[in-house]
Structures are given as C-alpha cells and as structure tokens.
N, C-alpha and C positions, 0 to 999 in steps of 0.2 A: 331556569326558574322564571315563572311569570308572577308578577306582583300587581295587586290592586292597590292603587295609591289614592288616599284622600287627604287633602290639606285644606282646612277651613280657617280663615282669618276673619275676625270680626272687630271692627273699630266702633266704639261707642263714644259719642261726643257730648260734652257738657252743654255746648251751645250748638244751634243749628249751623250746619256747614252749607255755605252758598254754592261751592263747587269743589270738585276734586279732580286732580290730574295725576295719574299714576303710570309708572312703568312696571310691569309684572314679569318676573323671571321665575315662572312656576312650572312650566311644562317640561318634563324630562327630555333631554336632547338625544338625538341619534348619535351614537359613538361606537367605538370599537367594542364589540361584545355586548352591546345594548341596543334594543330595537323598541321604538315607541309604537305600540299597537293601537292605542286610542288615547286621546287627550283633549280635555275641554275645560274651560274656565267659565263659571257662572257667577254673575255679579248682581247684587241688589243694593240700591236701586239700579235699574238697567241703565247702562251708560248711554250718553247721547252720541258718542263717537268711540269706535273701537278699530284699531289698526294693528297689523302684525308686521314685524320686521325681524331680521337676523343681524346681530352685531358682528364686529370684526372677528371675534373668537368663535363664532358659530352658535351662540346662544339664541334661543327663540325668545323674543320680547313681545308682549302684548301691551300696547298703549291704550289707556282709557281716559275718557273725559266725561264726568258726571256734572251736568249743569243744574239739575233740579235740586232744591234744598233738601237736606237729609240730616238725620241725627244718628244714623247708623250706616255703616258700610260693611257688607258681607261679601267676601271673595272666596269662592270654593273651587278648588282644582280636583278633578277626578281623572285618573289615568290608568291605563293598563300597559305594563312595561315588561318586556322579556329580557332577561339578563343571562348571558352564557359567555363569560369571559374565558380566554385562553389561559392556560397555566402560566404563571410568571416565570421568568428565567431563573435558573438556579443562582443563588446569591453569589457563589464563588466563581461563576462562569461569565460574569459581566466584566467589562474592561476596567482597568485602573481608573480611579476617580480623576486623577490629573489628566489622563488622556481624554476623558469625557469633557472636562473643562476646556481643554485646548481645541477639541473638535467643535464645540459650541461656538467658540469665538471665530473659528476659521470658516464657518458656514456663511454663504452669501445670500441664502434664501430669506425672504421677508414674508413668507406665507404665514397663515394664522397658526400653523403648527410648528413653525421654526423656533428653535430654542432661544434665539436672541431676545424675544419679547419677555422672557422670564429670567433674565440674568441680572436685572438692575433694580434699584430701590423703587417702590411704588407708594401709593398714598398711605397705606397702613403698615407697610413693611419697609422700614428703614434698615440700614446696615449699622450694627453696633458691635464693636470689638468684643465686648463681653459675651455676646451671643455667638459670635464667630468662634471665639476660643472654646466655648462650651461644645460646639459642634465638632471642632477640630480633634477633640479627644478620640472620636470614632474614626477619623479619617487619617490613619497612619499612612506613610508613604507607600504607594503602589498597591494599596488595598482595593479590591474590587468595589466598584461604586455602589452596587445594590447591597452588598454585605455591610459596607460602612453605613449606608443610609438606614438599613434595617436596625442596626445597633443604635444609631442616633435616635430613631423613632422610639425604640423600646426604652431608652433612657428617659425621654420626655414622659412616656406613659408611667414610668416608675417614679420619677422625681417630682412630678407635678400632681396637684390635687384637683380633681374635677369639682368645681364649686360655682354653681350658677349665680350665687349672690356676690361673688367677689369682683366681677368686672362687668363692663358693658362695652358697646362699640366705641365709646369715646376714651376708654382706658388706654393710656400709652403702652406700646408694645414692651418697652423696657420695664415698666412697672409690673406688668403681669409676669414677665420673666423673673424679675427679682423676688416677687412674692411667692413664686412657684405655685400659683393658683390661677384658675380660669376655667374657660369652657372650650369647646371644640374649635371655635374660630381663633381663640388665643393660641392654642397649641399648634394649629396650622400656621398661623402667622410667625410664631417663634421658629418652627421648623423651616419655613421659607427663608427667614432672615439668616439662619445658620447656614443653610445650603448656598444661598446667593452670596453670602460673605466669603465662601470658599470658591466662588466663581462657577457654581453649578446651577443650571437652569431648573427652576421648580415653579409649578403653577398651583394656584388655589382652586379647589374643587368644592362645589356646594351640591347638596342633594339630600338623600335620605338613607337610613339603614332600616332593615326589617324590624318591625315593632316586636313581634313574637319570635324568639329564636327557635331554630330547629331543635328537635329533641336531643338532649345531651349537650347543647351549646349554651354558653353563658350569655346573659342579657348584656347588650352593648350599650355603653354610654352614648348619649346623643339620640337615642330612639325617642319617639313621640314628639319630635321637633325637627326642624331643618338641621342638617349635620354638615360638617366641613372636614376636609382632609386635603392632602397634597398629591401632586403628581410630579415625579422627577424624571428628567431625561437621562437615559442610560446609554446614549450613543446610537448611531444609526442601526446597529444590529438588533438592539433590544427596544429602542424607542422609549415611550413613556410608560412608567410603572407607578401605580397609585398606592400610597401608603397612608394609613390612618393613625396618627400619633395619639389620638385620644384613647384608642383601644389597643394600640401596639400591634397592629396586624397589617399584612399586605392585603389590599382590596381584591376580593374575588366576586362572589355572586350575592353577597348580603347588602351591597351598596348600590344605590340608584343615582346616577349622575344627572343633575339638572343643569348646571352651568359651570363654566371654567373661565378663570381670569387671573389677573395679577395678584389680587387680594379681594377682600370682601366688597370693596367699593365697586368692583366690576360685576358682581354677581348677586347683589342684594335682592332678595325675593320680591320685595315691594318697596318702591321709593316714589316719592312724588310731593305734591304741594296741595294743601287744603286752604280754602279761604274761610276763616272762622276765628273765634276767640274761645278761650277756656281750655279746660283739660280734656284729655281723651283716655279711654281705656282700651287695652288690646288683649284679645283672647285668641290663642292659636291652638289648633288641634290637628295632629298628624297621625294617621294610621296607615301602616303598610302591612298588607296581608298576602301571604304566599298562596296562590290559587293553582 
C-alpha cells in the first residue's frame, strides 16, 4: 500500500514571537516493511537555519531556527510512503514470555535495536505494581509471549475509554490508568509500563493510521492526528512486533511509523523554544490517503 501523507501544524501567537527554535520529528522513517518514497517539510516564515540529523534510535530530526519576528508559524509535512509488512508470527508459535525476558537480559549488544534500551523506566513510563499486576493477568506461566501480549492489548482496548478531553501529556501515568480513560499515548504508556514491569522489552512508536478505512473496515481511533502504539520484542526468532492498544490490533499495513523511542519524550513531533509572551493557539490537521 502507498500512502499520501499530509500533516499541517499551525501555531498562532497572541504576541509577536522574536525567535523560534524547534526540533521536528515528522518525516516517516525507513523501517522493516516501510519505505519512504518522498518526504518534505515546508515552513512559514522561512527558517534562517535548517539542519538534519538522525538520533540514536534512527529517527530523522529536522532542526530549525526562525530569527525573524512572526505571529504565526506554519509547519507542513508532505510525504509518500510505501507500507508492505510481513505477516506477524502466529501468536501461539512465539517463545514463552519468561524465555524472552531472560534472553533480553542476557544479550550483550548495545545497538539501537537491542532490547536492553526498552527494559527500564523512562521519563513518562515509570514502573507501578498496580499496572504490572494488571498486565500479569494475561501472562500466565509458560504462555507464548505474543499470545499473552495480544490478550493484554485487547484488555486495554476493552477496559479503557478513548476520551481526548480526559488527559494531556502532563497527566501522570497512574492517574490515566486508574481513571481508565485517555488517548493513544496514554494507552501506549500503560502497555509499556505493564510489559516492562514483567521484564519484557517494549518500545513506544509514533506515526499515523489511514484516515479513510478500506471498504468494510472500521474507522480507527487516532485517525486525523498523530497516533501512538507499541512494539514488543519477541525474541531473536521473531524480533519486534507492533501492537496498537487503542484499537486492539496487531499492526500491519494501516499504520505508518514516524519515530521510535522509550516513550513520548523521545518522539514528540514538534518541540522547542519560543521567545515571546502571551498565549498561543494550536491547530493540527492530518490526512492519510491510500493511493
């Protein structure tokens, strides 16, 4: 499947901004089953400095500096992405989850795909016994890791309510877990906390899902905006498998990966500093079309 991606972000400022410095993680990354055919970022006003870099996890970052005074900042991503992922392994044919946990600890590699980087607490994903116990219900002794993770994911999708007004990025993880409400980033963080609490490596994935579903398919939560899901390491034989707890499904060709990290702090689409005073308004529009 080939997707035409459009992501427009507009900041409107109450007072004139003297300068803006931003790091943009918007261009979809090259990854297994995904190929970037074309990608560009257009910015108004035109930045004085633009530079490109790749972070440790392999995400593409565009750094910009706008020195001219402005009252509005418009950032537009346009991209063409081909997605053709392999079929995931059969749930019951993956190794026991305890074996995956032991294998992750035994690995000596520190490469950017090594499971060790996703075993421990991170800025937004702490370890909480309450969440670990909730996850453990699905991880009975000797159960295949992907079978258990799939059930855990589906329980989150069933037990939690998608409510964009209930949380924001500052909402503590345990609060969103106890309220059983939140958005895709909350559900991804909760699933990460549960898996890591059991000693299983799991990464945060940001990106998009197709805006208009294929005929006969349901509309997915998280469309028309940036989306978030997780990737769990299932051992050397099966590697990383992506799961979407917001929609309760194994990721195939409806998802487009932009960035991967330990949690939202590693993959924020736009972060930076402005020199100004007063309030700002944010308007975001995302459209994903299958072409």
